[in-house]
PAMIKE-518030 format. One record per residue (C-alpha): residue number from 1; residue in three letters; chain; x, y, z. Coordinates in nm, 3 decimals. Example, Ala and Ser with C-alpha at 12.3 -4.5 7.8 and 13.67 -1.06 7.14 Angstrom:
 resi resn chain       x       y       z
    1  ALA     A   1.230  -0.450   0.780
    2  SER     A   1.367  -0.106   0.714
***
This chain:
 resi resn chain       x       y       z
    1  MET     A  -1.807   2.706   1.032
    2  ASN     A  -1.445   2.604   1.106
    3  ALA     A  -1.207   2.422   0.875
    4  LEU     A  -1.275   2.073   1.012
    5  GLU     A  -1.652   2.109   0.969
    6  ILE     A  -1.631   2.220   0.607
    7  LEU     A  -1.376   1.947   0.530
    8  GLU     A  -1.617   1.692   0.675
    9  GLN     A  -1.896   1.831   0.456
   10  ALA     A  -1.661   1.816   0.156
   11  VAL     A  -1.595   1.445   0.214
   12  ILE     A  -1.971   1.382   0.242
   13  LEU     A  -2.024   1.576  -0.082
   14  LEU     A  -1.761   1.367  -0.260
   15  ARG     A  -1.922   1.045  -0.139
   16  SER     A  -2.260   1.155  -0.275
   17  ALA     A  -2.117   1.277  -0.607
   18  PRO     A  -2.254   1.094  -0.915
   19  ALA     A  -2.039   0.865  -1.126
   20  PRO     A  -2.026   1.111  -1.425
   21  ALA     A  -1.859   1.365  -1.196
   22  TRP     A  -1.576   1.126  -1.109
   23  LEU     A  -1.548   1.021  -1.471
   24  ALA     A  -1.506   1.386  -1.571
   25  TYR     A  -1.233   1.438  -1.313
   26  LEU     A  -1.038   1.126  -1.411
   27  THR     A  -1.074   1.213  -1.781
   28  GLY     A  -0.882   1.532  -1.721
   29  ALA     A  -0.640   1.435  -1.443
   30  VAL     A  -0.509   1.094  -1.552
   31  PRO     A  -0.379   1.189  -1.903
   32  PHE     A  -0.214   1.502  -1.764
   33  LEU     A  -0.040   1.312  -1.482
   34  LEU     A   0.084   1.037  -1.714
   35  ALA     A   0.216   1.288  -1.965
   36  LEU     A   0.384   1.494  -1.692
   37  LEU     A   0.555   1.188  -1.540
   38  PHE     A   0.673   1.071  -1.882
   39  PHE     A   0.800   1.422  -1.964
   40  LEU     A   0.994   1.452  -1.636
   41  ASN     A   1.147   1.107  -1.673
   42  ASP     A   1.242   1.176  -2.035
   43  MET     A   1.399   1.512  -1.953
   44  ASN     A   1.593   1.359  -1.664
   45  ARG     A   1.725   1.040  -1.827
   46  SER     A   1.725   1.071  -2.203
   47  PRO     A   2.050   1.195  -2.364
   48  PHE     A   1.841   1.339  -2.650
   49  ALA     A   1.597   1.528  -2.427
   50  PHE     A   1.673   1.871  -2.572
   51  GLU     A   1.580   1.756  -2.922
   52  HIS     A   1.212   1.715  -2.828
   53  LEU     A   1.190   1.960  -2.539
   54  ALA     A   0.966   2.204  -2.726
   55  ALA     A   0.720   1.941  -2.849
   56  GLY     A   0.701   1.775  -2.507
   57  SER     A   0.645   2.106  -2.330
   58  ALA     A   0.366   2.201  -2.572
   59  ALA     A   0.196   1.864  -2.516
   60  VAL     A   0.213   1.899  -2.138
   61  ALA     A   0.077   2.255  -2.159
   62  ALA     A  -0.215   2.142  -2.377
   63  LEU     A  -0.296   1.858  -2.138
   64  TYR     A  -0.277   2.104  -1.848
   65  ILE     A  -0.554   2.312  -2.008
   66  TRP     A  -0.744   1.987  -2.076
   67  LYS     A  -0.713   1.891  -1.711
   68  ASN     A  -0.836   2.228  -1.586
   69  VAL     A  -1.141   2.226  -1.815
   70  TRP     A  -1.251   1.883  -1.693
   71  GLN     A  -1.174   1.984  -1.336
   72  ALA     A  -1.411   2.278  -1.376
   73  VAL     A  -1.677   2.037  -1.508
   74  PHE     A  -1.619   1.817  -1.201
   75  ALA     A  -1.659   2.113  -0.963
   76  ARG     A  -1.975   2.217  -1.150
   77  LYS     A  -2.129   1.872  -1.099
   78  LEU     A  -2.048   1.891  -0.727
   79  TYR     A  -2.219   2.231  -0.709
   80  LEU     A  -2.523   2.095  -0.895
   81  THR     A  -2.555   1.831  -0.622
   82  LEU     A  -2.614   2.119  -0.379
   83  SER     A  -2.813   2.352  -0.606
   84  PRO     A  -2.962   2.193  -0.918
   85  ASP     A  -3.111   2.516  -1.061
   86  GLN     A  -2.812   2.643  -1.258
   87  PRO     A  -2.773   2.746  -1.625
   88  ARG     A  -2.624   2.512  -1.883
   89  LEU     A  -2.250   2.466  -1.918
   90  PRO     A  -2.093   2.737  -2.139
   91  LEU     A  -1.816   2.517  -2.281
   92  ALA     A  -1.640   2.776  -2.499
   93  ARG     A  -1.635   3.032  -2.219
   94  THR     A  -1.504   2.773  -1.972
   95  ILE     A  -1.220   2.675  -2.204
   96  PHE     A  -1.128   3.040  -2.265
   97  VAL     A  -1.123   3.127  -1.893
   98  GLN     A  -0.919   2.818  -1.805
   99  ALA     A  -0.668   2.875  -2.085
  100  ALA     A  -0.627   3.243  -1.999
  101  LEU     A  -0.633   3.229  -1.621
  102  GLN     A  -0.494   2.898  -1.492
  103  PRO     A  -0.142   2.927  -1.645
  104  ALA     A  -0.107   3.250  -1.447
  105  GLY     A  -0.170   3.045  -1.134
  106  LEU     A   0.145   2.846  -1.214
  107  ALA     A   0.352   3.155  -1.286
  108  ILE     A   0.244   3.339  -0.969
  109  ALA     A   0.359   3.205  -0.634
  110  LEU     A   0.063   3.117  -0.413
  111  PRO     A   0.160   3.199  -0.051
  112  PHE     A  -0.179   3.351   0.025
  113  PRO     A  -0.500   3.150   0.070
  114  TRP     A  -0.721   3.398  -0.114
  115  LEU     A  -0.516   3.348  -0.434
  116  VAL     A  -0.576   2.972  -0.416
  117  ALA     A  -0.945   3.035  -0.353
  118  PHE     A  -0.962   3.287  -0.639
  119  PHE     A  -0.826   3.050  -0.907
  120  ARG     A  -1.047   2.760  -0.799
  121  ASN     A  -1.354   2.985  -0.765
  122  ALA     A  -1.297   3.131  -1.111
  123  ALA     A  -1.288   2.783  -1.268
  124  LEU     A  -1.611   2.681  -1.092
  125  LEU     A  -1.807   3.002  -1.156
  126  ALA     A  -1.710   3.009  -1.524
  127  ALA     A  -1.838   2.652  -1.561
  128  LEU     A  -2.161   2.749  -1.380
  129  GLY     A  -2.224   3.022  -1.636
  130  TRP     A  -2.234   3.317  -1.398
  131  PRO     A  -2.238   3.659  -1.573
  132  HIS     A  -1.913   3.793  -1.423
  133  PRO     A  -1.712   3.492  -1.298
  134  ILE     A  -1.384   3.678  -1.232
  135  ARG     A  -1.551   3.949  -1.024
  136  ALA     A  -1.763   3.695  -0.836
  137  ALA     A  -1.457   3.473  -0.773
  138  ARG     A  -1.273   3.771  -0.622
  139  ARG     A  -1.564   3.843  -0.387
  140  GLN     A  -1.595   3.480  -0.282
  141  ALA     A  -1.218   3.445  -0.222
  142  VAL     A  -1.206   3.705   0.057
  143  LEU     A  -1.484   3.541   0.261
  144  TRP     A  -1.393   3.357   0.583
  145  THR     A  -1.016   3.398   0.557
  146  PRO     A  -0.933   3.213   0.887
  147  GLN     A  -1.134   2.917   0.761
  148  ASN     A  -0.938   2.926   0.434
  149  TRP     A  -0.607   2.931   0.624
  150  GLY     A  -0.715   2.630   0.830
  151  ILE     A  -0.825   2.435   0.522
  152  LEU     A  -0.496   2.484   0.340
  153  ALA     A  -0.291   2.409   0.652
  154  LEU     A  -0.476   2.083   0.721
  155  MET     A  -0.466   1.972   0.358
  156  SER     A  -0.093   2.052   0.334
  157  VAL     A  -0.019   1.833   0.637
  158  ALA     A  -0.247   1.559   0.501
  159  GLY     A  -0.074   1.577   0.162
  160  LEU     A   0.274   1.546   0.317
  161  VAL     A   0.167   1.248   0.528
  162  LEU     A   0.001   1.082   0.229
  163  PHE     A   0.310   1.145   0.014
  164  GLY     A   0.533   0.985   0.278
  165  ASN     A   0.306   0.682   0.309
  166  ILE     A   0.291   0.625  -0.067
  167  LEU     A   0.669   0.658  -0.095
  168  LEU     A   0.712   0.411   0.192
  169  VAL     A   0.481   0.164   0.019
  170  ILE     A   0.681   0.195  -0.305
  171  VAL     A   1.003   0.117  -0.116
  172  ILE     A   0.873  -0.165   0.109
  173  LEU     A   0.629  -0.345  -0.124
  174  PRO     A   0.898  -0.515  -0.342
  175  GLN     A   1.080  -0.636  -0.030
  176  LEU     A   0.756  -0.776   0.114
  177  ALA     A   0.681  -0.950  -0.217
  178  ARG     A   1.024  -1.114  -0.206
  179  SER     A   0.989  -1.215   0.163
  180  PHE     A   0.636  -1.359   0.152
  181  LEU     A   0.583  -1.458  -0.213
  182  GLY     A   0.937  -1.526  -0.333
  183  ILE     A   0.904  -1.272  -0.616
  184  GLU     A   1.242  -1.115  -0.696
  185  GLY     A   1.222  -0.862  -0.975
  186  GLU     A   1.399  -0.552  -1.091
  187  PHE     A   1.260  -0.335  -0.808
  188  VAL     A   1.405  -0.569  -0.544
  189  ARG     A   1.750  -0.554  -0.700
  190  LEU     A   1.747  -0.175  -0.691
  191  GLY     A   1.744  -0.169  -0.310
  192  MET     A   1.748   0.188  -0.181
  193  ARG     A   1.823   0.314  -0.531
  194  ILE     A   1.450   0.287  -0.589
  195  LEU     A   1.430   0.630  -0.423
  196  ASN     A   1.494   0.836  -0.734
  197  LEU     A   1.328   1.128  -0.910
  198  THR     A   1.081   0.900  -1.091
  199  THR     A   0.944   0.728  -0.779
  200  ILE     A   0.927   1.057  -0.589
  201  ALA     A   0.732   1.212  -0.878
  202  VAL     A   0.493   0.913  -0.888
  203  ALA     A   0.431   0.939  -0.512
  204  ALA     A   0.369   1.315  -0.538
  205  ALA     A   0.129   1.264  -0.832
  206  LEU     A  -0.074   1.001  -0.647
  207  ALA     A  -0.092   1.218  -0.334
  208  TRP     A  -0.213   1.512  -0.545
  209  LEU     A  -0.472   1.286  -0.710
  210  PHE     A  -0.626   1.220  -0.368
  211  ILE     A  -0.600   1.572  -0.225
  212  ASP     A  -0.715   1.776  -0.527
  213  PRO     A  -1.080   1.651  -0.540
  214  VAL     A  -1.121   1.735  -0.171
  215  LEU     A  -1.011   2.093  -0.240
  216  ASP     A  -1.254   2.116  -0.533
  217  ALA     A  -1.537   2.005  -0.303
  218  VAL     A  -1.429   2.251  -0.030
  219  TYR     A  -1.430   2.553  -0.261
  220  ALA     A  -1.758   2.444  -0.420
  221  LEU     A  -1.910   2.447  -0.071
  222  ARG     A  -1.756   2.787   0.004
  223  CYS     A  -1.905   2.935  -0.315
  224  TYR     A  -2.240   2.775  -0.234
  225  TYR     A  -2.251   2.918   0.118
  226  GLY     A  -2.118   3.255   0.000
  227  GLN     A  -2.391   3.280  -0.264
  228  SER     A  -2.650   3.168  -0.007
  229  MET     A  -2.571   3.475   0.204
  230  VAL     A  -2.721   3.687  -0.076
  231  THR     A  -2.986   3.464  -0.236
  232  GLY     A  -3.076   3.218   0.041
  233  GLU     A  -3.000   2.928  -0.192
  234  ASP     A  -2.924   2.689   0.096
  235  LEU     A  -3.271   2.747   0.247
  236  ARG     A  -3.442   2.697  -0.088
  237  SER     A  -3.247   2.375  -0.151
  238  ALA     A  -3.338   2.242   0.194
  239  LEU     A  -3.704   2.333   0.137
  240  ARG     A  -3.704   2.157  -0.203
  241  ARG     A  -3.553   1.843  -0.049
  242  ALA     A  -3.808   1.847   0.235
  243  LEU     A  -4.099   1.890  -0.007
  244  ALA     A  -3.969   1.609  -0.227
  245  ALA     A  -3.934   1.375   0.071
  246  PHE     A  -4.282   1.469   0.194
  247  ALA     A  -4.431   1.407  -0.152
  248  VAL     A  -4.266   1.062  -0.169
  249  LEU     A  -4.398   0.977   0.178
  250  ILE     A  -4.754   1.080   0.087
  251  ALA     A  -4.735   0.880  -0.237
  252  LEU     A  -4.621   0.571  -0.051
  253  MET     A  -4.894   0.608   0.208
  254  LEU     A  -5.162   0.642  -0.063
  255  ALA     A  -5.025   0.358  -0.273
  256  SER     A  -4.984   0.100   0.004
  257  PRO     A  -5.308  -0.096   0.080
  258  ARG     A  -5.441  -0.119   0.431
  259  PRO     A  -5.351  -0.448   0.598
  260  ALA     A  -5.647  -0.673   0.677
  261  ALA     A  -5.708  -0.788   1.031
  262  ALA     A  -5.506  -1.104   1.087
  263  GLN     A  -5.698  -1.410   1.204
  264  VAL     A  -5.502  -1.622   1.454
  265  ASP     A  -5.572  -1.996   1.473
  266  PRO     A  -5.549  -2.104   1.842
  267  ALA     A  -5.447  -2.459   1.753
  268  ARG     A  -5.160  -2.345   1.529
  269  LEU     A  -5.051  -2.095   1.794
  270  ASP     A  -5.034  -2.369   2.064
  271  GLN     A  -4.843  -2.595   1.825
  272  SER     A  -4.587  -2.322   1.747
  273  ILE     A  -4.537  -2.246   2.119
  274  ASP     A  -4.489  -2.615   2.201
  275  GLN     A  -4.237  -2.653   1.917
  276  VAL     A  -4.034  -2.355   2.037
  277  ILE     A  -4.033  -2.473   2.398
  278  HIS     A  -3.901  -2.818   2.301
  279  SER     A  -3.621  -2.682   2.081
  280  ARG     A  -3.258  -2.741   2.182
  281  GLU     A  -3.174  -2.383   2.279
  282  PHE     A  -3.444  -2.377   2.549
  283  THR     A  -3.458  -2.738   2.683
  284  TRP     A  -3.109  -2.745   2.838
  285  ARG     A  -3.227  -2.528   3.131
  286  SER     A  -3.566  -2.687   3.181
  287  PRO     A  -3.600  -2.914   3.490
  288  ARG     A  -3.679  -3.281   3.442
  289  PRO     A  -4.051  -3.345   3.490
  290  ALA     A  -4.149  -3.528   3.809
  291  GLY     A  -4.252  -3.891   3.777
  292  ALA     A  -4.141  -4.250   3.816
  293  GLU     A  -3.784  -4.317   3.699
  294  PRO     A  -3.721  -4.588   3.439
  295  ARG     A  -3.652  -4.937   3.578
  296  GLY     A  -3.464  -5.238   3.446
  297  ARG     A  -3.119  -5.402   3.454
  298  TRP     A  -2.943  -5.149   3.231
  299  ALA     A  -3.111  -4.853   3.399
  300  GLY     A  -3.002  -4.984   3.744
  301  TRP     A  -2.641  -5.027   3.630
  302  VAL     A  -2.625  -4.678   3.490
  303  ARG     A  -2.782  -4.533   3.803
  304  SER     A  -2.536  -4.727   4.028
  305  ALA     A  -2.236  -4.611   3.821
  306  GLY     A  -2.352  -4.251   3.847
  307  ASP     A  -2.393  -4.280   4.224
  308  LEU     A  -2.045  -4.433   4.255
  309  LEU     A  -1.885  -4.152   4.060
  310  ARG     A  -2.068  -3.891   4.261
  311  ARG     A  -1.961  -4.046   4.595
  312  GLY     A  -1.598  -4.072   4.473
  313  TRP     A  -1.594  -3.709   4.365
  314  GLU     A  -1.736  -3.604   4.702
  315  ALA     A  -1.468  -3.808   4.883
  316  VAL     A  -1.190  -3.644   4.681
  317  GLY     A  -1.338  -3.305   4.761
  318  ARG     A  -1.343  -3.380   5.134
  319  ILE     A  -0.977  -3.492   5.128
  320  LEU     A  -0.869  -3.177   4.945
  321  ARG     A  -1.061  -2.953   5.181
  322  SER     A  -0.905  -3.131   5.482
  323  LEU     A  -0.557  -3.071   5.337
  324  LEU     A  -0.613  -2.709   5.250
  325  ASP     A  -0.825  -2.596   5.543
  326  ARG     A  -0.625  -2.546   5.864
  327  LYS     A  -0.783  -2.636   6.192
  328  PRO     A  -0.812  -2.379   6.470
  329  GLU     A  -0.562  -2.556   6.695
  330  GLN     A  -0.306  -2.567   6.411
  331  GLU     A  -0.342  -2.193   6.353
  332  LYS     A  -0.260  -2.126   6.718
  333  ARG     A   0.075  -2.308   6.692
  334  GLY     A   0.379  -2.078   6.683
  335  ASN     A   0.720  -2.113   6.523
  336  ASP     A   0.846  -2.344   6.798
  337  SER     A   0.570  -2.602   6.750
  338  PRO     A   0.684  -2.952   6.647
  339  VAL     A   0.650  -3.058   6.286
  340  THR     A   0.359  -3.288   6.224
  341  ARG     A   0.389  -3.621   6.045
  342  ARG     A   0.200  -3.492   5.740
  343  GLU     A   0.434  -3.193   5.700
  344  LEU     A   0.740  -3.418   5.734
  345  GLU     A   0.611  -3.655   5.465
  346  GLY     A   0.552  -3.360   5.233
  347  MET     A   0.905  -3.224   5.276
  348  ILE     A   1.054  -3.572   5.217
  349  ALA     A   0.851  -3.609   4.896
  350  ILE     A   0.971  -3.271   4.769
  351  ALA     A   1.336  -3.359   4.846
  352  VAL     A   1.310  -3.695   4.667
  353  ALA     A   1.154  -3.529   4.360
  354  LEU     A   1.433  -3.267   4.344
  355  ALA     A   1.703  -3.534   4.377
  356  ALA     A   1.549  -3.747   4.103
  357  GLY     A   1.524  -3.446   3.872
  358  ALA     A   1.887  -3.349   3.931
  359  ALA     A   2.008  -3.705   3.864
  360  PHE     A   1.807  -3.726   3.542
  361  ALA     A   1.946  -3.393   3.417
  362  PHE     A   2.305  -3.498   3.504
  363  PHE     A   2.296  -3.835   3.326
  364  SER     A   2.109  -3.705   3.023
  365  ARG     A   2.372  -3.428   2.979
  366  ARG     A   2.659  -3.681   3.001
  367  GLN     A   2.508  -3.903   2.734
  368  SER     A   2.478  -3.621   2.474
  369  THR     A   2.805  -3.572   2.292
  370  ALA     A   2.888  -3.245   2.125
  371  VAL     A   2.899  -3.256   1.747
  372  PRO     A   3.161  -3.025   1.600
  373  ALA     A   3.026  -2.776   1.348
  374  VAL     A   3.166  -2.803   1.000
  375  ALA     A   3.188  -2.487   0.795
  376  VAL     A   3.001  -2.518   0.469
  377  THR     A   3.129  -2.321   0.177
  378  PRO     A   2.858  -2.241  -0.073
  379  ALA     A   2.936  -2.364  -0.418
  380  ALA     A   2.912  -2.122  -0.701
  381  PRO     A   2.605  -2.190  -0.911
  382  ALA     A   2.662  -2.341  -1.252
  383  VAL     A   2.601  -2.089  -1.529
  384  ASP     A   2.525  -2.179  -1.889
  385  LEU     A   2.684  -1.903  -2.094
  386  SER     A   2.499  -2.012  -2.406
  387  ASP     A   2.168  -1.923  -2.238
  388  GLU     A   2.052  -1.576  -2.346
  389  SER     A   1.872  -1.521  -2.014
  390  VAL     A   2.199  -1.514  -1.816
  391  THR     A   2.256  -1.172  -1.656
  392  ALA     A   2.575  -1.016  -1.523
  393  ASP     A   2.450  -0.999  -1.164
  394  GLN     A   2.424  -1.378  -1.124
  395  LEU     A   2.797  -1.408  -1.040
  396  PRO     A   3.053  -1.164  -0.897
  397  GLU     A   3.317  -1.016  -1.124
  398  SER     A   3.592  -1.249  -1.004
  399  SER     A   3.382  -1.555  -1.088
  400  TRP     A   3.319  -1.426  -1.440
  401  LEU     A   3.694  -1.372  -1.489
  402  LYS     A   3.772  -1.727  -1.366
  403  LEU     A   3.504  -1.862  -1.598
  404  ALA     A   3.661  -1.673  -1.890
  405  ASP     A   4.004  -1.823  -1.812
  406  ALA     A   3.850  -2.171  -1.790
  407  TRP     A   3.677  -2.142  -2.130
  408  LEU     A   3.991  -2.000  -2.285
  409  ALA     A   4.189  -2.296  -2.149
  410  LYS     A   3.929  -2.531  -2.300
  411  GLY     A   3.985  -2.372  -2.640
  412  ASP     A   3.651  -2.186  -2.671
  413  PRO     A   3.733  -1.813  -2.699
  414  ARG     A   3.373  -1.725  -2.791
  415  MET     A   3.245  -1.835  -2.449
  416  ALA     A   3.541  -1.663  -2.283
  417  LEU     A   3.449  -1.340  -2.466
  418  ARG     A   3.097  -1.348  -2.327
  419  ALA     A   3.223  -1.417  -1.974
  420  LEU     A   3.455  -1.113  -2.001
  421  TYR     A   3.168  -0.898  -2.129
  422  LEU     A   2.949  -0.998  -1.833
  423  ALA     A   3.241  -0.930  -1.598
  424  GLY     A   3.268  -0.578  -1.739
  425  LEU     A   2.896  -0.518  -1.695
  426  ASN     A   2.915  -0.642  -1.336
  427  TYR     A   3.211  -0.413  -1.263
  428  LEU     A   3.039  -0.105  -1.408
  429  SER     A   2.718  -0.188  -1.221
  430  GLY     A   2.911  -0.205  -0.893
  431  ARG     A   3.047   0.145  -0.963
  432  ASN     A   2.690   0.277  -1.028
  433  LEU     A   2.776   0.357  -1.389
  434  LEU     A   2.491   0.145  -1.524
  435  SER     A   2.192  -0.048  -1.395
  436  LEU     A   2.158  -0.409  -1.504
  437  ARG     A   1.834  -0.504  -1.677
  438  ARG     A   1.755  -0.820  -1.870
  439  SER     A   1.557  -0.613  -2.120
  440  LYS     A   1.843  -0.372  -2.197
  441  SER     A   2.050  -0.401  -2.512
  442  GLY     A   2.409  -0.304  -2.573
  443  LEU     A   2.290   0.027  -2.719
  444  ASP     A   2.100   0.103  -2.396
  445  TYR     A   2.413   0.038  -2.190
  446  ARG     A   2.621   0.260  -2.419
  447  ARG     A   2.378   0.551  -2.385
  448  GLU     A   2.362   0.513  -2.008
  449  ILE     A   2.741   0.508  -1.968
  450  ALA     A   2.780   0.800  -2.210
  451  ARG     A   2.532   1.001  -2.001
  452  LYS     A   2.693   0.919  -1.667
  453  THR     A   3.059   0.953  -1.780
  454  HIS     A   3.038   1.258  -2.004
  455  GLN     A   3.336   1.408  -1.815
  456  LYS     A   3.545   1.096  -1.890
  457  PRO     A   3.477   1.012  -2.258
  458  GLN     A   3.752   0.746  -2.253
  459  ILE     A   3.529   0.517  -2.043
  460  SER     A   3.242   0.540  -2.289
  461  SER     A   3.478   0.489  -2.585
  462  LEU     A   3.643   0.176  -2.439
  463  PHE     A   3.309   0.025  -2.342
  464  SER     A   3.165   0.094  -2.689
  465  GLN     A   3.465  -0.079  -2.852
  466  ASN     A   3.427  -0.386  -2.631
  467  ALA     A   3.049  -0.394  -2.682
  468  ASP     A   3.099  -0.375  -3.060
  469  VAL     A   3.351  -0.664  -3.054
  470  PHE     A   3.122  -0.873  -2.835
  471  GLU     A   2.809  -0.816  -3.045
  472  ARG     A   2.990  -0.898  -3.370
  473  GLY     A   3.147  -1.210  -3.221
  474  TRP     A   2.845  -1.335  -3.026
  475  TYR     A   2.550  -1.234  -3.241
  476  GLY     A   2.728  -1.184  -3.575
  477  ARG     A   2.946  -1.401  -3.792
  478  ARG     A   3.284  -1.257  -3.699
  479  ALA     A   3.532  -1.522  -3.586
  480  VAL     A   3.659  -1.497  -3.227
  481  ASP     A   4.012  -1.614  -3.156
  482  ARG     A   4.250  -1.594  -2.860
  483  GLU     A   4.395  -1.261  -2.977
  484  THR     A   4.047  -1.104  -2.986
  485  VAL     A   3.984  -1.215  -2.628
  486  GLU     A   4.321  -1.080  -2.509
  487  GLN     A   4.257  -0.742  -2.674
  488  PHE     A   3.910  -0.735  -2.513
  489  ALA     A   4.065  -0.807  -2.170
  490  ALA     A   4.328  -0.535  -2.222
  491  ARG     A   4.061  -0.275  -2.301
  492  LEU     A   3.866  -0.390  -1.995
  493  ASN     A   4.172  -0.336  -1.771
  494  GLU     A   4.227   0.008  -1.926
  495  LEU     A   3.860   0.091  -1.862
  496  ARG     A   3.906  -0.006  -1.493
  497  GLN     A   4.201   0.233  -1.465
  498  PHE     A   3.998   0.526  -1.601
  499  VAL     A   3.707   0.442  -1.369
  500  GLU     A   3.934   0.429  -1.065
  501  GLN     A   4.090   0.765  -1.160
  502  ALA     A   3.742   0.921  -1.192
***
């Protein structure tokens, strides 16, 4: 059996797997994947990651053992679909083997197919309760090595293609939602920045979630066929299925009563045939029965109108055929033959039609006057600074600065302070030093800037001072005057200088 054949059988086995088998697999895989993604994102983005590195690593390791135990239960249920006569699940032994053996599979590089087969076989055979699962897994792993190579090669290519497709969907789906549904959220504003470590990890996790059950089914089939070489288990399973089907067939034959001889009523049969013959789907092809036609004034008028239309249609057909069909004497004429009257009339009609069309196009073009295009300058949208839902990306930085000057001229330094704060956020977002989110607080922005500008602590210090002044003046009870706004603007200009130097 080649790799494609056993992969096809694995897909069929997965489709016939019972619901408890899939529930067991998801019970182990989903918590582990969620914890792993959260751990990677936390270690990558949190400035306090090292404080809870040990606890997070221990939790991920425990969930990894949890995942492997339930994965062994899933593979056992697949094997029981092929061979039901197996001992009960030794839970304690399965947990011990998974905890002792599977972490070594992560520590050891797996460039060889028999190592992959060994670790998966050991998990399955321990869950099946075989006497010596490690020894049996080693024997099963070395069977049909070319087939094993082909399986891993095909599944690697399928996994890469699936990973690329999922990543493409993650990138394109927000843009499609904005184009067709008008939904513009945080993912749309990211643009190509959506391709980060988090989205790549999510795409890889989803691809693994689809590929891993197929590999479990493949190695369950390999163990089943390998064991059948010694015990003939495949023949016994086929015989049991055939006997069960034969028993069901015999039971159905004995249980079903013999049908009585049906009595057909000739009158009802003739009535049914006549009803079918006169139905619409059969009468449109039936010829009209011979007999005397209806007479009367209205019938004569209808008949005369039909005859008139038929004769007119025949006359039109004769004229068209006479125009299109050339006579034998006309076919014998050469290039020097004189032009007939009919041909001359046709050429004159064509020339008149062309002249009329040219005149119509000329006069219609002269009547249409060109309208000069007027450039329209888009007006800046009005922004209510007192609205808490206003975000820094609604206006460019220059517009925020002009708005701050306008509020300061009106004598409202508190509004000018908020406009300057939003201008600073817009400037830092344009330099990729922070990502704007409506749900983020000033503390979130401080942590993000401190993480991204750890080599330039002056930037983080200036931003923290401005954020503290803004929060006290906007949310607190501290009075905001013109001097406070000017000091805020001076620190903002100093922050720009440090950013440009970096």
